[in-house]
C-alpha distance (Angstrom), angle and dihedral (degrees) to the residues before:
residue distance angle dihedral
M1 . . .
S2 3.89 . .
H3 3.80 94.7 .
K4 3.75 89.6 59.8
T5 3.67 96.0 61.8
S6 3.79 106.5 22.6
F7 3.86 90.0 91.1
L8 3.79 87.4 79.6
G9 3.89 87.9 72.8
T10 3.69 100.2 39.3
E11 3.87 115.3 38.5
P12 3.75 120.2 90.1
I13 3.83 110.9 -83.9
F14 3.86 103.0 -120.3
K15 3.75 92.2 43.0
L16 3.79 91.7 47.2
L17 3.78 93.1 47.1
M18 3.93 90.2 52.4
K19 3.66 89.8 46.0
M20 3.77 91.0 53.2
S21 3.86 98.9 34.0
I22 3.71 104.5 42.7
P23 3.78 93.9 65.2
A24 3.68 91.9 42.0
T25 3.90 90.8 47.4
I26 3.73 90.2 51.4
G27 3.79 88.9 48.8
M28 3.72 93.1 50.7
L29 3.95 92.5 47.6
V30 3.87 86.2 49.8
N31 3.82 88.0 50.1
A32 3.77 89.2 51.1
L33 3.80 89.3 46.9
Y34 3.72 85.9 53.6
N35 3.69 91.7 64.7
I36 3.82 95.9 33.6
V37 3.73 93.5 56.3
D38 3.78 92.1 56.1
T39 3.85 90.0 51.0
I40 3.77 93.4 48.4
F41 3.75 95.8 49.5
V42 3.93 93.7 39.6
G43 3.85 90.1 47.9
R44 3.78 90.7 52.4
G45 3.76 99.1 34.7
V46 3.86 101.3 35.0
G47 3.74 106.0 18.2
K48 3.89 136.0 -134.6
E49 3.74 92.6 -38.8
G50 3.82 87.3 61.4
I51 3.77 92.9 53.1
A52 3.74 89.9 49.5
A53 3.73 88.6 53.0
L54 3.75 93.4 51.6
T55 3.79 89.5 47.6
I56 3.88 90.3 54.7
V57 3.90 95.7 47.8
F58 3.81 96.8 45.1
P59 3.76 96.3 79.4
I60 3.69 91.5 44.7
Q61 3.73 87.5 58.8
M62 3.73 87.6 49.8
I63 3.84 92.3 56.6
V64 3.80 93.4 50.6
S65 3.76 91.9 48.1
S66 3.79 97.1 41.1
F67 3.83 92.5 88.7
A68 3.75 88.5 55.1
Q69 3.66 99.5 45.8
A70 3.89 89.3 44.5
M71 3.75 92.1 50.4
G72 3.93 91.2 43.9
F73 3.80 92.9 51.4
G74 3.67 91.8 43.8
A75 3.75 96.4 46.1
A76 3.86 89.9 44.7
S77 3.87 89.5 58.5
V78 3.76 92.3 50.5
L79 3.71 90.7 43.2
S80 3.74 95.9 52.4
R81 3.79 92.9 50.0
K82 3.94 92.4 45.8
L83 3.78 86.1 54.8
G84 3.83 91.0 49.6
E85 3.79 89.3 50.5
K86 3.73 89.2 43.6
K87 3.74 97.8 -123.4
Y88 3.66 98.3 143.9
E89 3.91 102.6 166.6
D90 3.97 86.6 55.2
A91 3.88 86.2 50.1
A92 3.81 91.3 54.5
D93 3.81 93.4 46.6
M94 3.94 89.2 50.1
I95 3.86 88.0 57.2
G96 3.81 93.0 49.5
T97 3.77 92.7 44.3
A98 3.82 93.1 51.4
Y99 3.73 94.1 50.6
T100 3.87 95.6 46.9
F101 3.80 90.8 50.2
V102 3.90 94.7 48.2
F103 3.71 92.5 48.9
I104 3.68 95.5 52.0
S105 3.91 98.5 39.5
T106 3.94 91.5 47.9
W107 3.81 94.1 53.4
L108 3.87 91.5 49.2
L109 3.88 89.1 51.4
V110 3.74 95.7 47.3
G111 3.81 89.3 51.9
L112 3.81 91.5 52.9
L113 3.75 89.5 46.6
F114 3.87 96.1 56.4
A115 3.85 92.7 41.9
F116 3.83 89.7 60.3
L117 3.77 104.4 25.1
E118 3.81 103.0 138.6
P119 3.88 97.4 42.6
I120 3.80 88.5 48.9
L121 3.91 93.5 52.3
H122 3.77 90.8 48.2
F123 3.88 90.0 50.8
F124 3.85 89.8 51.9
G125 3.80 91.5 56.7
T126 3.83 103.7 -89.0
D127 3.88 114.2 154.0
D128 3.80 127.6 -165.3
V129 3.77 93.0 -92.4
I130 3.90 97.1 59.1
M131 3.83 96.0 28.2
P132 3.87 93.0 97.8
Y133 3.77 92.4 51.3
T134 3.69 95.5 46.8
K135 3.72 93.5 45.9
D136 3.78 92.9 49.1
Y137 3.73 91.9 50.2
L138 3.76 100.9 43.3
S139 3.81 95.1 42.6
I140 3.92 87.9 63.2
V141 3.72 102.8 30.1
G142 3.87 93.4 50.2
F143 3.87 89.4 71.1
G144 3.78 88.0 65.8
F145 3.73 94.7 54.7
I146 3.76 94.5 94.7
F147 3.85 92.1 55.1
F148 3.86 91.4 44.4
S149 3.90 90.2 51.2
M150 3.74 96.0 45.8
S151 3.92 89.1 50.3
M152 3.81 93.2 48.1
A153 3.88 91.4 55.3
A154 3.65 91.1 42.7
N155 3.75 95.5 51.3
S156 3.89 90.6 56.8
L157 3.80 93.1 46.9
I158 3.88 94.1 47.4
R159 3.84 89.7 52.1
A160 3.89 91.8 47.2
E161 3.72 91.7 57.4
G162 3.80 89.0 52.8
N163 3.75 100.8 -100.9
P164 3.75 106.0 117.1
K165 3.74 97.7 151.3
A166 3.87 90.0 65.8
S167 3.86 89.7 52.6
M168 3.71 89.6 49.5
N169 3.91 92.1 48.7
S170 3.77 92.1 51.4
M171 3.81 93.0 54.1
L172 3.83 90.7 42.0
I173 3.74 93.4 53.5
G174 3.76 91.1 49.0
A175 3.80 92.8 50.1
V176 3.88 95.8 46.5
T177 3.82 91.1 51.2
N178 3.75 91.7 49.5
L179 3.77 90.8 47.0
I180 3.81 91.3 52.8
L181 3.89 95.6 43.4
D182 3.87 99.4 44.5
P183 3.83 99.2 71.3
I184 3.91 90.8 38.9
F185 3.83 91.1 54.0
I186 3.83 101.4 34.7
F187 3.77 100.0 38.8
G188 3.69 106.6 14.7
L189 3.76 102.6 44.7
K190 3.90 89.5 24.7
W191 3.82 92.2 -130.7
G192 3.82 92.8 144.0
I193 3.76 115.4 -164.3
K194 3.62 91.5 -7.7
G195 3.69 89.9 62.1
A196 3.75 90.0 54.9
A197 3.71 89.3 54.3
A198 3.79 94.2 46.9
A199 3.78 91.2 53.6
T200 3.82 90.8 48.1
V201 3.71 90.8 54.5
I202 3.80 95.4 46.4
S203 3.71 92.6 48.6
Q204 3.82 93.2 49.7
I205 3.81 89.8 52.0
V206 3.81 91.2 50.1
S207 3.94 90.5 49.1
C208 3.81 92.5 49.4
C209 3.88 91.0 48.6
Y210 3.76 91.0 56.2
I211 3.89 92.4 51.6
L212 3.94 87.2 49.0
S213 3.82 90.5 52.6
L214 3.85 89.4 56.3
Y215 3.73 88.4 63.7
V216 3.83 98.6 38.4
F217 3.75 92.5 52.0
K218 3.76 96.0 34.3
R219 3.68 98.2 -122.2
N220 3.89 96.2 141.7
H221 3.82 126.6 86.6
I222 3.82 96.4 -109.5
T223 3.80 121.3 55.7
I224 3.76 114.9 -142.4
H225 3.71 131.5 -177.8
R226 3.79 137.3 -157.9
T227 3.76 91.1 -91.9
N228 3.77 90.3 63.2
F229 3.80 92.1 62.4
K230 3.69 96.9 89.8
I231 3.89 135.2 94.0
R232 3.80 112.8 -94.6
V233 3.79 100.2 -164.2
D234 3.87 94.5 -150.2
L235 3.88 91.8 51.6
L236 3.76 91.0 42.0
G237 3.85 90.6 50.4
E238 3.68 94.1 48.8
S239 3.85 96.4 44.6
A240 3.85 90.0 45.1
L241 3.69 92.3 54.1
L242 3.79 91.7 49.1
G243 3.79 89.5 45.7
I244 3.71 96.3 51.0
P245 3.90 89.5 87.5
S246 3.76 88.6 56.1
F247 3.72 93.1 47.1
V248 3.70 95.8 46.4
Q249 3.73 90.0 46.3
Q250 3.80 88.9 53.8
A251 3.69 91.0 46.7
G252 3.68 89.0 49.5
M253 3.70 93.0 51.5
C254 3.85 89.8 48.9
I255 3.89 89.8 51.9
L256 3.84 85.9 47.1
A257 3.85 90.2 52.3
I258 3.89 89.1 50.2
V259 3.76 92.2 48.7
T260 3.83 94.2 42.9
N261 3.91 94.8 46.1
N262 3.81 93.3 47.0
T263 3.88 93.2 46.5
L264 3.84 93.0 45.8
L265 3.81 86.7 52.7
T266 3.67 90.5 50.9
Y267 3.84 99.5 45.9
G268 3.85 101.9 25.9
G269 3.81 110.2 12.7
N270 3.82 127.1 -142.4
M271 3.87 90.0 -32.3
A272 3.60 93.3 61.7
I273 3.83 91.5 48.6
T274 3.85 87.7 49.3
V275 3.86 91.0 51.7
F276 3.77 93.4 44.8
G277 3.85 91.3 50.3
M278 3.98 90.5 53.3
V279 3.87 92.9 46.3
H280 3.85 90.0 44.3
K281 3.82 91.2 53.7
F282 3.85 91.8 47.2
N283 3.80 87.7 46.2
M284 3.85 86.0 60.0
I285 3.91 89.0 62.5
I286 3.77 90.6 58.5
I287 3.84 98.3 41.7
M288 3.85 101.4 38.9
P289 3.85 95.4 70.5
V290 3.83 85.9 53.5
I291 3.72 91.7 51.3
G292 3.80 87.9 47.2
I293 3.87 92.2 53.5
A294 3.86 86.2 47.9
Q295 3.75 91.6 50.9
G296 3.73 92.1 48.3
F297 3.92 88.8 48.7
Q298 3.92 93.9 51.5
P299 3.88 99.1 70.6
I300 3.70 92.6 44.3
A301 3.81 94.9 49.3
G302 3.87 91.5 43.0
Y303 3.75 93.4 49.0
N304 3.75 97.2 49.7
Y305 3.78 93.7 39.9
G306 3.92 86.7 54.5
A307 3.76 88.2 47.0
G308 3.89 93.4 49.1
D309 3.84 94.4 -118.6
Y310 3.87 95.3 136.5
S311 3.76 94.0 163.9
R312 3.93 89.9 64.7
V313 3.78 89.1 45.9
I314 3.70 90.9 58.2
K315 3.74 93.3 44.3
V316 3.61 95.2 51.2
L317 3.85 93.5 46.6
K318 3.75 91.2 56.2
T319 3.82 93.7 44.1
A320 3.79 89.4 49.6
I321 3.87 94.8 53.5
I322 3.75 95.7 43.0
T323 3.86 89.6 50.8
A324 3.62 97.1 43.2
F325 3.82 91.6 47.5
T326 3.83 91.7 53.0
V327 3.79 92.3 48.4
A328 3.77 92.9 52.1
C329 3.90 89.7 49.4
V330 3.81 90.5 59.6
G331 4.00 91.9 50.8
T332 3.77 90.8 45.4
A333 3.78 92.6 51.2
I334 3.82 90.6 52.7
A335 3.87 89.8 49.6
M336 3.78 94.0 51.3
V337 3.92 97.7 45.1
F338 3.88 100.2 36.3
P339 3.84 105.4 29.7
R340 3.91 97.1 139.1
Q341 3.69 95.3 45.1
C342 3.79 91.1 48.4
M343 3.80 91.6 53.3
S344 3.73 94.7 41.9
I345 3.79 91.3 73.6
F346 3.87 88.8 72.9
I347 3.66 106.0 44.5
T348 3.87 140.3 -1.8
D349 3.81 98.6 -146.7
N350 3.97 105.4 123.9
E351 3.74 95.2 -150.6
V352 3.74 93.4 52.4
L353 3.81 90.0 43.8
D354 3.95 92.5 50.6
M355 3.87 90.1 53.7
S356 3.78 94.9 46.9
V357 3.77 97.0 54.9
H358 3.76 90.6 67.8
V359 3.80 93.5 40.1
V360 3.77 97.0 53.9
R361 3.75 92.6 47.9
M362 3.80 90.8 53.6
I363 3.78 99.3 43.3
C364 3.93 93.8 44.4
S365 3.85 95.8 41.9
L366 3.83 98.2 100.9
I367 3.93 99.8 11.2
T368 3.84 86.8 119.5
L369 3.76 85.6 78.1
A370 3.71 92.0 60.5
S371 3.74 90.2 72.0
V372 3.75 90.0 69.9
Q373 3.76 90.5 50.9
I374 3.80 93.3 49.5
V375 3.71 98.4 49.0
G376 3.75 91.1 41.7
G377 3.72 93.3 55.9
T378 3.73 91.9 45.8
Y379 3.78 90.0 53.1
Y380 3.73 93.6 62.4
Q381 3.76 92.6 44.0
A382 3.78 90.9 52.9
V383 3.85 94.7 51.8
G384 3.85 93.7 46.4
K385 3.80 101.8 -103.4
P386 3.89 105.0 131.9
V387 3.85 97.1 172.1
Q388 3.81 95.1 60.6
S389 3.84 91.2 39.5
L390 3.83 89.2 49.4
V391 3.87 93.0 51.6
L392 3.92 93.7 46.6
G393 3.74 93.2 42.5
L394 3.77 88.9 55.2
M395 3.82 95.4 39.4
R396 3.80 101.8 92.5
S397 3.77 106.3 25.1
F398 3.88 101.3 39.4
I399 3.88 113.7 10.9
C400 3.86 95.3 41.0
L401 3.83 109.9 20.2
I402 3.90 104.2 43.0
P403 3.91 95.0 50.8
L404 3.97 86.4 49.0
L405 3.76 91.1 47.8
L406 3.76 92.6 52.1
T407 3.89 90.3 46.7
L408 3.73 115.1 34.7
P409 3.78 97.6 53.6
R410 3.70 89.3 59.7
I411 3.89 87.9 59.8
F412 3.85 101.2 31.3
G413 3.78 103.1 22.4
L414 3.91 115.8 -145.9
N415 3.71 92.0 -7.2
G416 3.84 88.0 57.5
I417 3.76 87.1 72.9
W418 3.73 93.4 53.1
Y419 3.80 92.0 47.9
S420 3.92 91.8 53.0
Y421 3.92 91.2 72.1
P422 3.77 102.8 58.9
A423 3.77 87.4 40.9
A424 3.79 93.1 54.6
D425 3.80 90.5 47.2
F426 3.60 93.1 56.9
I427 3.79 99.7 42.7
G428 3.84 90.3 46.2
T429 3.78 94.3 49.9
V430 3.87 93.4 52.2
I431 3.76 90.1 52.0
T432 3.77 92.9 47.8
V433 3.81 93.1 51.7
S434 3.81 87.4 50.3
F435 3.88 89.8 57.3
L436 3.78 96.7 40.7
I437 3.95 97.6 53.6
P438 3.79 95.8 61.5
S439 3.74 91.6 42.5
V440 3.83 91.2 56.6
I441 3.86 89.9 46.0
H442 3.80 90.8 53.1
L443 3.92 92.2 50.1
R444 3.76 87.7 52.0
E445 3.81 89.6 53.0
K446 3.71 90.5 50.5
M447 3.84 91.5 50.0
A448 3.84 88.9 50.4
A449 3.72 93.4 47.5
A450 3.87 88.7 50.7
I451 3.74 94.0 52.3
H452 3.97 90.2 46.4
N453 3.83 91.2 53.4
V454 3.76 91.9 50.4
């Protein structure tokens, strides 16, 4: 098994980062397309109320999947380092433990969701106008949460074992299925927002089945058996500890969504929620390639840290930050120059489009800085430092953004909401850099000590 993963410690850094990041980036863009396609078809087939409903449901989906994402990221960190240490049986057990935990936890959360459906929707900012839309959508799409969660965890694990193309393929298969089914269900069968939900669930099932086939037909790098599908308490504890930053970050984003939706409802009404939903989906196009680069960076950093090759860790950290920042600059430039054209893919309502031009320019103005935060937080998760990863993971969405959202609208009204995003990007990046500089210095000291001991 070692020959299948040893390339993480031998190939040239930039070539290796591209090899790991390009499939991950394509996968993340496909994942963004997954959500954007729904928004486009719902916007044109249902209207602005439908987009508002999707905006409300999105953070609920994030909460349910947060356990899967946290376990996936935490387990991926453990898995990468176990491979670097050449402990292959522990690596197989880590995969089985992760899948078992995700399966059980997701079913419990889905049960709670359906037991308290309407109160949950009101809590997330649904009013009487969009309640029928949100309820119709969530009552169907909720049944696909188990497949979505399993796929999220699997994608992190597959990338960690050095197989990013399989992760990309799983997301690509799901997105293409959704793209085909959305117009058929929404326009052809005239199912409206229920059709969008049905298309999403079916695409999630197809994506999950593809991932299952990798293990059944042994097409992945690590062979696992039925005996590995158990919960090893030691591995669960380690991966859960490392997954806490991702979980808390997801929870912070969900709290952020609740605060944002309710603040938007107070200062701008349903139209403001619709505009924010559109801008947020476009924002994903810019940020997803950055996340893809960070995901490609994670197994390289984790493997080499586990192997004690700190020089390669420093090199891949620098390369990932520069690459992510460059990619974010391209997306930001498009948002600044062509804002109306970007927003018009979602809806044709001129009043909504007029408002969205100002909003997309404000929210995306400093999003290039978020690339530093994302790669920085991923670095600490990769090397097994959950406290630093937790702090940086919460920095933008929770520590900076929520206080700004609660303060600036009182001074600037609705514009205060839009001003909060670039302010949070700037503050969060300054703090991230203040974390990374001492960490790189410490790695250099460990390198020097190793050379001295030799």
